[in-house]
Steps between C-alpha positions, in 0.01 A plus 500: 500500500635853420573761776166600645405862494210609710207677318299538818488888508460542127228240470305644797499838347404367150191314614373818670548685165330224308209501760452878461523483112229232488269650755508833323429336161204293627345799685499696189319223307255439777412865549272447810709347776844546646721254677456469869858506647569291806864475620578212753782361695597136556596376830876430510609686183342675221167611362325631187248715346161338391316695252125391421248634265137394505156575360641713207342569156739252347675313784281299722788410738873529460820516708859608431721409796857530586680343802842458636544227765786317653635318808564146595383267211210282611566140549251408239690712248831358606367163402364632173831663414715222648714748701606506864386767747524836308389850488299630209378819327221513239337784331264543203204652347188301432171589342159357397232695320146373470302725260126543521426426136516133407652588170804641675752235622629472852869545514778414734855593525797484756856582505707392793851455626653266783826493695632231730759572758722294739342496845822573689708729269222672305678420168283496194476136398247498226273733295238457242230689307157401395177628369278521200171601363190298375152582387172319565225591249142389534425555140767435234633771283795353318639854405510579873694189587729567212552866619576392847757235402664740241577764762641248736706336212639843410624581845652142534680536161683808627675293735522137372318338197457185713308688780158507324474144383651364831277716730185456291546132534549528876189712528288249296632235738460686825164673461317182448215354711620124487191384691282638204756436229475862360704824507403784700505726211696574187830514670789758464828474680611325805859487638640401830842404660692712242847537627809680365726278307783514255268651234314762699557710815275587790481856324380330185227309675405811705457703175297232335271480812454872499426532128245216521330675783462837327392316179201357681281806425585476120397150496171529687357844500425521118286195548318634796432826328373308187256277680380690808185641322405171336124433552426206718212310665460303819591183316837644439537592858397145609774352276748756629434398845520119432836557346609705794435204706767305305738797570437472869559131489841548345602769750402300805607165371813552280640846538859499646481867593199455701666202687818705546308791655309277735813309613701820565215648703424753241208745519184286437292793351787569246553150415143417421415842343522304159168331571199640298215674662223279344534133407283206408549132518234320293499120538643328203463797268569468128463791249259436211668345194631739235442802727743789567535353840589162357750672274688639793521165672636334179790750515597430867815326396834601363459705194745676270330836524777692323426303170126432575270531197 
């Protein structure tokens, strides 16, 4: 492993900048509501800022959170990472936006950074970057999926031509409800445990993470603006709420970020802010054959959206 260079301070500042940028842009589109800001502290070390928006014209519920926490690595995480007693630091920005209109997709993104230290000396032993963005539509507009992926590919290609195909494949594999045998949405990017090596420095990985964070608004907001005034009926809302149920299932059963937050005694309200406000679970529900709802379900699998026709 190359010499480690802490990016703790820079990444902590960066996620605050990304949070402010995204909140400003979302408030401008919604027009009716502002983010409620709640700063908090974690027992031991760290804290964060939870920003929640609800009951807007466009956004039914959303959150854009930053946190920076640290201290002794919990035993469960020691076993997960296969390391002895250690100290850790973790920071990141995480967001989920649940729009009101069923023709506007739900979206999720997070960008995070982790450092691991020797318990006795405080020496930096390991570091990695992670994050990504993925979109969960309720009605399929292939041109929207294509746009979302094109923006993400463009930012990846600035740093490494292998990033987009590798991280898209990771996203398709990760955001998958295995108990349902279907993807959560149309994917995007997902990367984790990205460490400096002989081909890239910690600075390179930091710059990529920052660029991807700021690119989120270019990927998502044009879609939100295009679909937010689409006419809809109650049947469309019902389908949206049924699909939101699948979103909840993923977050509570499979999501590693939720698990990490709970095991490190994170702030519960911030961890679970990703859950939508209104959800349905309809027993053994299947959409009508050849319907727009069925078309969506047929595409809940890995798709080459860049070249989709």
